[in-house]
C-alpha positions in Angstrom: 15.7 -11.2 -16.0 13.6 -9.7 -13.3 13.1 -6.1 -13.4 14.9 -4.0 -10.5 14.8 -0.6 -9.6 17.8 1.2 -10.2 19.0 4.8 -9.7 18.2 6.4 -12.6 14.6 5.5 -12.6 12.3 8.3 -12.1 9.4 8.2 -9.4 6.6 8.1 -11.9 8.2 5.0 -13.9 8.6 3.4 -10.7 4.7 3.6 -9.6 3.8 2.8 -13.5 5.8 -0.5 -13.8 5.2 -1.7 -10.2 1.5 -0.3 -9.2 0.7 -3.0 -7.1 3.3 -2.2 -4.7 3.0 1.5 -5.0 1.9 2.1 -1.5 5.0 0.4 0.3 7.2 1.6 -2.3 6.0 5.5 -1.7 6.2 4.7 2.1 9.8 3.6 1.7 10.8 6.4 -0.1 9.0 9.1 2.2 10.7 7.4 5.2 14.2 7.8 3.3 13.6 11.6 3.3 11.7 12.0 0.0 8.8 13.7 1.4 7.7 14.9 -2.1 7.0 11.4 -3.5 3.4 12.3 -3.9 4.0 15.6 -5.4 3.1 15.9 -9.0 6.2 17.8 -9.9 8.8 15.7 -8.4 7.8 12.3 -9.9 9.5 13.0 -13.1 12.9 13.1 -10.9 14.9 10.0 -10.8 15.7 8.4 -7.4 19.3 9.3 -7.7 18.2 13.0 -8.3 15.8 12.8 -5.5 18.4 11.6 -2.7 21.3 13.5 -3.7 19.2 16.7 -4.2 17.6 16.5 -0.9 21.2 16.3 0.5 21.7 12.6 1.2 24.8 10.9 -0.1 25.6 7.7 -1.9 25.2 5.8 1.1 21.6 6.7 1.5 21.0 6.0 -2.1 22.3 2.7 -2.4 20.4 1.7 0.9 17.3 3.2 -0.5 17.5 1.1 -4.0 18.2 -2.0 -1.6 14.9 -1.6 0.1 12.9 -0.7 -2.8 14.1 -4.1 -4.6 13.3 -5.9 -1.4 9.9 -4.8 -2.0 9.7 -6.3 -5.3 11.0 -9.6 -3.7 8.2 -10.2 -1.4 6.0 -13.0 -2.3 2.5 -12.6 -2.7 -0.6 -14.8 -1.7 -3.3 -14.4 -4.5 -5.7 -16.7 -2.9 -6.6 -14.5 -0.1 -6.9 -11.3 1.6 -4.7 -10.4 4.8 -3.5 -8.2 7.2 0.2 -7.5 8.7 0.3 -8.3 12.3 1.1 -4.4 12.7 -2.3 -3.7 11.0 -4.2 -6.2 13.1 -2.8 -5.0 16.3 -3.6 -1.4 15.3 -7.0 -2.0 14.4 -8.0 -3.9 17.5 -6.8 -1.0 19.4 -9.3 1.4 17.2 -12.0 -1.0 17.9 -11.3 -0.8 21.7 -10.7 3.1 21.6 -14.7 3.2 19.5 -16.4 0.7 22.0 -16.6 -2.0 18.7 -14.2 -4.6 20.2 -14.5 -7.9 18.7 -16.0 -6.6 15.3 -14.4 -7.5 12.0 -13.2 -5.2 9.1 -15.1 -4.3 6.1 -12.7 -4.0 3.2 -13.7 -2.8 -0.2 -13.1 0.0 -2.9 -15.3 2.8 -4.4 -15.1 4.8 -7.8 -13.1 7.7 -7.0 -9.8 9.3 -6.9 -7.8 10.2 -10.3 -6.7 6.6 -11.4 -10.3 5.1 -10.9 -10.8 3.4 -7.5 -10.0 4.0 -3.9 -10.3 1.4 -1.0 -12.0 1.8 1.9 -11.7 0.3 5.2 -14.8 0.4 8.1 -16.1 -1.6 10.8 -18.3 -4.7 10.2 -20.3 -6.0 12.9 -21.3 -9.1 11.3 -20.8 -10.3 7.7 -23.6 -9.4 5.2 -25.3 -11.9 2.8 -23.3 -11.3 -0.3 -19.9 -11.1 1.7 -16.7 -13.4 1.4 -15.0 -13.8 4.7 -11.3 -13.9 5.3 -9.2 -14.4 8.4 -5.9 -13.0 9.1 -3.9 -13.1 12.4 -7.3 -13.9 14.2 -9.3 -11.0 12.5 -12.2 -11.4 10.2 -12.2 -9.4 6.9 -15.5 -9.0 5.2 -15.4 -8.4 1.3 -18.3 -8.0 -0.9 -18.3 -11.0 -3.1 -18.4 -8.8 -6.5 -14.9 -7.2 -5.4 -13.3 -10.2 -4.3 -11.6 -10.9 -8.0 -9.9 -7.5 -7.8 -9.0 -7.4 -4.1 -7.6 -11.0 -4.1 -3.7 -11.3 -2.9 -4.3 -7.5 -1.5 -2.1 -6.9 2.0 -3.3 -4.4 4.2 -0.6 -3.0 6.3 -0.3 -0.3 9.1 2.4 2.5 8.6 3.9 4.8 11.0 6.2 7.5 9.7 7.4 10.8 9.4 4.8 11.8 6.7 1.8 10.3 9.4 0.3 7.1 10.1 -2.3 5.2 8.1 -3.6 1.7 6.7 -1.8 1.0 3.4 -3.1 -1.7 0.9 -0.9 -3.5 -1.5 -2.7 -5.1 -4.3 -1.1 -7.3 -7.1 -4.2 -6.7 -9.3 -3.9 -3.0 -9.4 -2.2 -2.1 -13.1 -1.8 1.8 -12.5 -1.7 4.1 -9.8 -1.6 7.8 -8.8 1.6 9.3 -7.9 0.6 9.4 -4.1 -0.7 6.0 -4.3 -4.0 7.0 -3.1 -6.0 5.6 -6.0 -5.7 2.9 -8.6 -6.8 1.2 -11.7 -7.0 -1.9 -13.3 
């Protein structure tokens, strides 16, 4: 049977069991009002304790569990690196604002953070010699060839919520993630 998120799971347990989806899971929890998801002190709480302890009711808890499990059900394409339509739209807006209209996105990772690696996004006027090129919604994504095996299947999304806005990456190859979801390990 497929593993599901339930009310008695701790936030830490959720991130450790589903590291490739931790960014999305953290965002859904934050949007539901669990704004301390990235706080080390709160990761020991169960989802139920977090929701009820923040003054929300049973209906909010059930809706949150439904939303979290819907993320687990999302299919992953392990043959490419892609962006959501929302992320492409936002990135194109940024390109126009910065006078780089028509440029591509450079996506990669660097050694950093408490779990080993952090992702980076940057402008890319043209691909480098050792880049692999992916395309998503008409936008090219340039990735250094040596990073491709670890990044295949990644989806770059753009979220705009109460805890701020930004690009979030879901990577099915990640085997561990820090509590706040900003770094990952393999």
